[in-house]
C-alpha positions in Angstrom: 13.8 -11.3 -34.5 15.4 -9.6 -31.5 19.4 -10.5 -30.1 19.8 -13.7 -28.7 20.2 -14.2 -25.1 22.5 -16.6 -23.8 20.7 -20.2 -23.2 19.5 -21.4 -20.6 21.2 -24.1 -18.1 19.6 -27.1 -18.9 20.0 -28.7 -15.0 19.5 -32.5 -15.7 16.3 -34.3 -15.8 16.9 -36.4 -12.4 16.6 -32.5 -11.0 13.6 -31.9 -12.5 12.2 -35.1 -11.4 13.1 -34.7 -8.1 11.4 -31.6 -7.9 7.4 -32.7 -10.0 8.1 -35.8 -7.3 8.2 -33.5 -4.2 5.6 -31.0 -5.8 3.0 -34.1 -6.2 3.5 -35.2 -2.7 3.3 -32.1 -1.0 0.6 -31.2 -3.6 -1.6 -34.7 -2.6 -0.6 -34.1 1.3 -2.1 -30.4 1.4 -5.4 -31.1 -0.7 -6.2 -34.8 -0.8 -8.1 -35.1 2.4 -10.3 -32.4 1.4 -11.0 -33.7 -1.8 -15.1 -33.9 -1.1 -15.2 -30.5 -0.1 -19.2 -29.8 -1.5 -19.8 -27.5 -4.2 -20.5 -23.4 -3.1 -21.6 -20.3 -4.6 -20.5 -19.9 -8.1 -20.5 -23.8 -8.2 -23.9 -24.3 -8.5 -25.0 -21.4 -11.5 -21.7 -22.5 -13.6 -22.5 -26.3 -13.0 -25.2 -27.8 -11.2 -27.3 -25.9 -12.6 -26.1 -25.3 -15.9 -29.3 -26.4 -18.1 -26.6 -27.4 -20.8 -24.7 -29.9 -18.3 -28.2 -30.9 -16.4 -29.0 -32.4 -19.8 -26.1 -33.1 -21.1 -26.8 -36.8 -22.7 -29.3 -35.2 -24.8 -26.9 -32.3 -26.0 -24.4 -35.0 -27.0 -27.0 -37.2 -28.6 -28.8 -34.7 -30.3 -25.1 -33.9 -31.6 -24.4 -37.1 -32.5 -27.8 -36.9 -34.4 -27.1 -34.0 -36.5 -24.2 -35.3 -37.9 -25.2 -38.9 -38.6 -28.7 -39.3 -39.1 -28.7 -42.7 -39.7 -26.8 -43.7 -36.9 -28.0 -44.2 -32.9 -24.3 -45.0 -32.2 -22.0 -42.1 -30.2 -18.8 -42.4 -30.6 -16.1 -41.1 -28.6 -15.7 -37.9 -31.1 -19.3 -37.4 -31.6 -19.1 -37.0 -27.5 -16.5 -34.6 -27.7 -18.4 -32.2 -29.9 -21.5 -32.8 -28.1 -19.2 -31.8 -24.9 -17.8 -28.5 -26.8 -21.2 -27.5 -28.0 -22.3 -27.7 -24.3 -19.6 -25.8 -23.6 -19.8 -23.0 -26.1 -23.2 -22.1 -25.7 -23.3 -22.3 -21.6 -24.4 -19.0 -20.2 -20.8 -18.7 -18.8 -19.9 -19.1 -23.0 -16.7 -16.2 -23.3 -14.8 -19.3 -21.1 -15.5 -22.5 -23.2 -12.4 -24.2 -22.6 -13.0 -24.0 -18.7 -16.6 -25.1 -19.2 -15.5 -28.2 -21.8 -13.3 -29.7 -18.5 -16.5 -29.1 -16.7 -18.6 -31.5 -19.0 -15.7 -33.5 -19.6 -16.2 -34.4 -15.8 -19.6 -34.9 -16.0 -19.8 -37.1 -19.0 -16.8 -39.0 -17.6 -19.1 -39.9 -14.2 -22.5 -40.4 -16.6 -20.6 -42.9 -18.7 -18.6 -44.9 -16.3 -19.8 -43.9 -12.6 -17.4 -44.9 -9.7 -19.2 -43.3 -7.1 -22.2 -41.1 -6.5 -21.5 -38.5 -3.8 -24.2 -35.9 -2.4 -23.1 -33.4 0.0 -24.7 -33.1 3.2 -26.0 -29.7 2.9 -28.1 -30.7 -0.1 -29.0 -34.3 2.2 -32.7 -32.6 2.7 -33.7 -31.5 -0.4 -36.4 -34.0 -2.0 -35.6 -37.1 -3.7 -36.2 -36.0 -7.1 -33.7 -32.7 -6.7 -31.6 -34.9 -5.0 -31.2 -37.1 -7.6 -29.4 -34.2 -9.7 -26.4 -33.8 -7.2 -26.3 -37.5 -7.5 -24.6 -37.0 -11.2 -22.1 -34.7 -10.2 -19.3 -36.6 -7.7 -17.1 -33.7 -6.5 -14.2 -35.7 -5.6 -13.3 -35.8 -9.6 -14.1 -32.3 -9.7 -11.5 -31.7 -6.7 -8.7 -34.3 -8.4 -8.9 -32.1 -11.8 -8.6 -29.0 -10.2 -5.6 -30.6 -7.7 -3.9 -32.1 -10.8 -4.0 -28.7 -12.5 -2.3 -27.0 -9.3 0.4 -29.1 -9.6 1.1 -28.7 -13.1 0.8 -24.8 -12.5 3.4 -25.6 -9.8 5.7 -27.5 -12.3 5.2 -24.5 -14.9 6.0 -21.9 -12.0 9.1 -23.9 -11.5 10.1 -24.0 -15.3 9.5 -20.2 -15.5 11.4 -19.1 -12.4 14.2 -21.3 -13.8 14.4 -18.8 -16.6 13.7 -15.6 -15.4 16.3 -15.7 -12.8 19.3 -16.9 -15.5 18.3 -13.7 -17.8 20.8 -11.3 -18.6 20.6 -8.5 -15.8 19.5 -10.9 -12.9 22.5 -10.4 -10.7 25.5 -12.8 -10.8 25.6 -14.1 -7.4 21.5 -15.0 -8.0 22.0 -17.1 -11.7 24.7 -19.0 -9.9 21.8 -20.3 -7.5 19.4 -20.1 -10.0 18.1 -23.6 -9.3 18.1 -23.3 -5.9 16.3 -20.1 -5.9 13.7 -21.6 -8.5 12.7 -24.5 -6.5 12.9 -22.7 -3.4 10.2 -20.2 -4.4 8.2 -23.0 -6.5 7.6 -24.5 -3.5 6.8 -21.8 -1.3 4.3 -20.7 -4.1 2.8 -23.8 -4.4 2.5 -24.6 -0.3 1.0 -21.2 0.3 -2.5 -21.1 2.1 -3.4 -18.5 0.1 -3.8 -21.1 -2.8 -6.4 -23.1 -1.7 -9.3 -20.6 -3.1 -8.5 -21.1 -6.0 -7.8 -25.2 -5.7 -10.9 -25.8 -3.9 -13.2 -23.6 -5.6 -14.4 -25.7 -7.9 -15.4 -22.6 -10.2 -12.0 -21.3 -10.3 -10.3 -24.4 -12.3 -10.6 -20.9 -14.4 -8.2 -19.5 -13.1 -5.9 -22.4 -12.5 -6.2 -23.0 -16.6 -5.7 -19.3 -17.6 -2.4 -19.6 -15.1 -1.1 -22.7 -16.6 -1.3 -21.5 -19.9 -0.1 -18.1 -19.3 3.4 -19.3 -17.6 3.3 -21.9 -20.4 3.3 -19.2 -22.9 6.0 -17.1 -21.0 8.2 -20.1 -21.0 7.7 -20.8 -25.2 8.6 -16.6 -25.3 12.0 -17.0 -23.2 12.4 -20.4 -25.1 12.1 -18.4 -28.7 14.7 -15.3 -27.4 17.3 -18.0 -25.9 17.7 -19.6 -29.7 21.4 -19.5 -31.0 20.7 -17.6 -34.5 24.1 -18.7 -35.4 22.5 -22.4 -36.1 20.9 -24.1 -39.6 17.9 -25.3 -37.3 17.0 -21.8 -35.8 14.1 -21.0 -37.8 12.5 -24.2 -37.5 12.7 -23.8 -33.4 12.0 -20.1 -33.5 8.4 -21.2 -35.4 7.7 -23.9 -33.0 7.8 -22.2 -30.0 6.1 -18.6 -31.3 3.7 -21.4 -32.0 3.5 -22.6 -29.0 3.4 -19.0 -27.2 0.3 -18.5 -29.2 -1.7 -21.6 -28.7 -1.1 -21.1 -25.0 -2.1 -18.3 -25.0 -5.2 -18.7 -26.9 -6.2 -21.5 -24.6 -5.6 -19.5 -21.6 -7.8 -16.7 -23.0 -10.4 -19.1 -23.8 -10.4 -20.0 -19.8 -10.2 -17.0 -18.4 -9.2 -13.0 -18.8 -6.2 -12.6 -17.1 -4.0 -14.1 -19.7 -4.7 -11.1 -21.6 -2.1 -9.5 -19.5 0.9 -12.0 -20.6 2.1 -9.3 -23.6 2.7 -6.9 -20.7 4.6 -9.4 -18.3 6.8 -10.2 -21.2 7.5 -6.6 -22.0 8.6 -6.0 -18.2 10.8 -9.1 -18.3 12.2 -7.7 -22.1 12.9 -3.7 -20.4 13.8 -4.9 -17.1 15.9 -8.3 -17.2 16.9 -8.9 -21.0 17.5 -5.1 -22.2 21.3 -4.4 -22.0 22.6 -2.1 -18.8 23.1 1.5 -19.1 26.8 2.2 -20.1 27.2 5.2 -17.1 28.3 4.1 -14.2 25.8 5.7 -12.4 23.1 3.6 -13.1 20.4 5.1 -10.9 16.7 5.0 -11.7 17.3 8.1 -14.5 19.7 6.7 -16.3 18.1 3.3 -16.6 14.8 4.7 -18.4 16.6 7.1 -20.2 18.7 4.4 -22.0 15.3 2.6 -22.0 13.6 4.9 -23.7 16.1 4.7 -26.5 16.3 1.7 -26.8 12.4 1.3 -26.8 12.2 1.5 -30.7 14.8 -0.9 -31.5 12.9 -3.3 -28.8 9.7 -2.9 -30.7 11.0 -3.0 -33.9 13.1 -6.6 -33.2 10.8 -8.3 -31.4 7.7 -7.2 -33.7 7.1 -10.8 -34.7 7.3 -12.7 -31.1 4.6 -10.4 -29.3 2.4 -10.3 -32.3 1.9 -14.0 -31.4 1.3 -13.1 -28.2 -1.0 -10.0 -29.0 -3.0 -11.7 -32.1 -4.8 -14.4 -29.7 -4.7 -12.0 -27.2 -7.3 -9.6 -29.5 -9.3 -12.8 -30.5 -9.9 -13.3 -26.9 -11.4 -10.1 -25.8 -13.3 -10.1 -29.4 -14.7 -13.6 -27.9 -15.4 -11.7 -24.6 -16.5 -8.2 -25.5 -17.7 -8.8 -29.2 -21.0 -11.8 -28.0 -24.0 -10.8 -29.3 -27.1 -13.0 -27.9 -30.2 -12.9 -29.7 -33.0 -11.9 -27.3 -35.4 -15.6 -27.6 -32.3 -17.2 -26.2 -30.1 -15.3 -24.5 -30.9 -16.8 -21.1 -29.7 -19.8 -22.2 -27.2 -20.1 -25.0 -24.2 -17.9 -26.5 -24.2 -16.7 -29.6 -21.6 -17.8 -31.6 -22.0 -14.2 -33.7 -19.0 -11.6 -32.7 -19.4 -8.3 -33.5 -15.5 -6.1 -33.6 -17.1 -3.0 -33.1 -19.3 -4.0 -30.5 -16.0 -5.4 -29.0 -14.1 -2.3 -29.0 -16.6 0.2 -27.7 -17.4 -2.1 -24.6 -13.6 -2.2 -24.3 -13.0 1.3 -24.6 -16.3 2.1 -21.8 -14.7 -0.5 -19.5 -11.0 0.8 -19.8 -11.5 4.6 -19.7 -15.1 5.8 -20.3 -16.4 4.3 -16.7 -13.7 5.7 -14.0 -15.1 8.9 -13.5 -18.5 7.8 -13.7 -19.8 7.9 -9.9 -22.9 5.8 -11.1 -23.0 2.3 -9.5 -21.7 -0.4 -12.1 -21.3 -4.3 -12.3 -21.4 -6.3 -9.1 -20.9 -3.7 -6.5 -22.9 -0.6 -5.5 -20.1 1.9 -5.6 -19.2 4.0 -8.4 -15.8 2.8 -10.6 -14.0 5.8 -9.2 -14.6 4.2 -5.2 -14.3 0.8 -6.6 -10.7 2.5 -7.6 -10.2 3.5 -4.2 -11.2 0.5 -2.9 -9.1 -1.4 -4.2 -5.8 0.2 -3.2 -6.9 -1.5 0.6 -7.5 -4.9 -1.4 -4.6 -4.9 -3.5 -2.9 -3.9 0.2 -4.5 -6.2 1.9 -3.6 -8.9 -0.7 0.2 -8.0 0.0 -0.6 -8.8 3.6 -1.7 -11.7 2.9 1.2 -13.1 1.3 3.3 -11.9 4.1 1.8 -13.6 6.6 -1.0 -16.0 5.5 -3.2 -17.1 8.6 -5.9 -19.8 8.4 -7.9 -17.3 10.2 -7.4 -14.7 8.1 -7.9 -16.9 5.1 -12.0 -15.9 3.9 -14.0 -17.0 0.7 -16.5 -14.5 0.9 -15.4 -11.3 2.2 -17.5 -8.2 4.0 -15.1 -5.8 3.0 -15.8 -1.6 3.9 -16.3 0.3 0.8 -14.6 4.0 0.6 -16.9 6.4 -0.6 -14.4 9.3 -0.8 -10.3 10.1 -0.5 -11.4 12.3 2.6 -13.9 11.8 5.2 -13.7 12.9 8.4 -15.4 10.4 9.9 -13.3 7.4 8.3 -9.7 9.3 9.2 -8.2 6.4 11.1 -3.9 7.1 11.4 -2.6 3.5 12.6 -2.5 2.4 9.2 -0.6 5.5 7.8 1.9 4.7 11.1 2.2 1.5 10.5 3.3 2.3 7.0 5.7 5.1 7.7 7.5 2.9 10.3 8.2 0.2 7.5 9.5 2.9 5.7 11.7 4.4 8.4 12.7 0.7 8.7 13.9 0.5 5.1 15.7 3.9 5.6 17.7 3.3 8.6 18.7 -0.7 7.8 21.9 -1.5 6.9 21.7 -1.4 2.6 22.6 -5.3 2.7 19.8 -6.1 4.8 16.7 -3.7 4.0 14.9 -6.0 2.0 15.1 -8.3 5.1 14.5 -5.6 7.4 11.5 -4.7 5.6 9.7 -8.3 5.3 10.4 -9.1 9.1 8.9 -5.7 10.2 6.1 -6.3 8.0 5.5 -9.7 8.8 5.8 -8.7 13.1 3.5 -6.1 12.4 0.7 -8.8 11.3 1.9 -10.8 14.1 1.0 -8.5 16.5 -2.5 -8.2 14.7 -2.2 -5.0 12.9 -3.4 -6.9 9.7 -6.7 -5.7 10.2 -5.7 -1.7 9.6 -6.7 -2.4 5.8 -10.0 -2.5 6.7 -10.5 1.0 7.7 -12.4 2.8 5.1 -9.8 5.3 4.8 -7.3 4.5 1.7 -4.7 7.5 2.0 -2.6 4.5 4.1 -3.1 2.6 1.1 -2.2 4.6 -1.3 0.8 6.1 0.0 1.6 2.3 0.2 1.8 1.9 -2.7 3.4 5.3 -4.2 6.5 3.4 -1.4 6.2 0.5 -3.3 6.6 1.5 -6.6 8.9 4.1 -5.6 11.1 1.5 -4.3 10.9 0.0 -7.9 11.8 2.7 -9.6 14.4 3.0 -7.2 15.9 -0.4 -7.9 15.9 0.1 -11.8 19.4 0.3 -12.6 21.0 -1.4 -10.0 18.7 -4.1 -8.9 15.9 -4.5 -12.2 15.0 -8.0 -10.9 13.4 -5.6 -7.9 11.4 -3.6 -10.2 10.7 -6.2 -12.1 8.8 -8.5 -9.8 7.0 -5.2 -8.0 5.4 -4.3 -11.4 4.7 -7.2 -12.4 2.8 -8.4 -9.3 1.0 -5.2 -9.6 0.0 -5.7 -13.7 -0.9 -9.0 -12.7 -4.1 -6.8 -10.8 -4.9 -4.7 -13.6 -7.9 -6.7 -14.9 -9.4 -7.9 -11.7 -8.3 -5.1 -8.7 -9.3 -1.8 -10.6 -12.1 -0.5 -12.6 -14.3 -3.4 -13.6 -17.2 -4.2 -12.0 -16.6 -7.3 -10.5 -16.7 -8.2 -6.9 -14.3 -6.6 -4.5 -12.1 -9.1 -2.9 -11.3 -12.6 -3.8 -8.5 -14.8 -2.7 -8.0 -16.6 -5.5 -7.0 -13.0 -7.7 -3.9 -14.0 -6.4 -3.0 -17.1 -7.9 -1.4 -15.8 -10.8 0.2 -12.4 -9.1 1.8 -14.4 -6.2 4.4 -15.8 -8.1 5.9 -12.2 -8.4 5.9 -12.0 -4.8 7.2 -15.3 -3.8 10.1 -15.3 -6.5 11.3 -11.4 -5.1 11.0 -12.9 -1.7 13.3 -16.5 -2.7 15.6 -13.9 -4.4 15.9 -11.7 -1.6 16.7 -13.9 0.6 19.2 -15.8 -1.0 21.2 -12.4 -1.9 21.6 -11.5 1.6 22.4 -14.9 2.4 25.1 -15.1 -0.2 26.1 -11.5 0.9 26.5 -12.7 4.3 28.6 -16.0 2.8 31.1 -14.0 1.0 33.6 -12.8 3.3 35.0 -9.2 2.3 38.7 -10.2 2.4 38.1 -13.4 -0.1 34.7 -13.4 -2.4 32.9 -16.4 -3.0 32.5 -17.5 -6.6 28.8 -17.3 -7.4 29.0 -20.6 -8.2 30.0 -21.3 -5.0 27.5 -19.6 -3.3 24.9 -22.2 -2.8 22.3 -22.5 -0.1 
């Protein structure tokens, strides 16, 4: 087992209850008034027109009869088995846990109908077709999504509370861990950017995957904080690792973004837990050289806990890529048969083979290389949304211009490059203690002046320069400010699946739901760090414990 880290401060149940109640009030206040929003876009093929959901009652009865041929009664356990069958055999059968929650909503309303609701857009349909939508009270779907968003807020709060107390985080931030975690979690919960994931019903997959991702991360950190000298160590360690593995696998059954959990854990180990270099000049070079020396030790010590994360991820990849559909029924159900060789081949093709192809693939009209160039601008636009999430900038269906080449004389537009260089100049000439706040203010001011549209120009060079500058900042801060490097790299790691070469739609705001945790944690820590530095007078430095904001 790896060496333990200091135990986390409990802070008391009263503080946690206060945060939970505050989050519940904020969540209901923000999303409660819109709990009757209609189904949209992918909700129809995945829920309304899913053949297993439309005929759910027959699916449940058929499953019950196959188990109990002599009985006509359908018990609760039989109903749950029928719901799972409908979830697994649905067209999107690689996300069975998400489908199961949809089936549960429908089953609950077929047997306990409290209200029938037909969206206005379906009011003109023929009576026979409109009756299909009467079985789907949309409010219950929204209620589950809103509850999941609240649970994700609690998980974000719990994860932040532990990340801020890790050994490599500065003492003045660890002394204000509860305030930092509470502030960052509330800002994340209230951000308008999250509305795409909460109100878009089919994106319950994102909510479930994010919740399980965060719970697994918390379980891993709790395992790392166990005291190895106690006799009950191995029992508690097995419990936390089992919770980590189960949550990871449940996340993989919800949506594939949970596969990025091992990378997030490794970033936390490397930047926030690994001992600092002994060199007095703790720059980026010294830190990374020390990291290379410690890499083997870290890999050997953390092999067991990381296996508890990697094995569920591998099972989820097998479920996603290795499914074999029989031609006669591939339109209606997903076969249970899996092929490991097929899974490895398709994973390699998606991850490596197609990036150099100029052939358009997937849902977009551009090649993988052109998609990668376009996504540099998309991720920069995501970052601008996090900084300045004006309601007029939020959209469910983007018409984002595509990048066809790295250099095209007809697409060159220098205003984005001037903006990037101006922000870098603010960083270079700001006082050392105020650089982070200065850059945040400069970017927010630029977007308030209407310059957020610059990322829509097809020329990708300014976005590439921007991302290289941010990554250079992460490398420069790795030694003295590893929490900054961790948050930056954690944000980019969260986009490796949906915003790189895999042929998905180019832009969706719900892809920010999980990566935005890194941004809001970094922003909150930057503000608290600047406030503590300002409050601590040079003549009589204040203690970390007393530097509360």
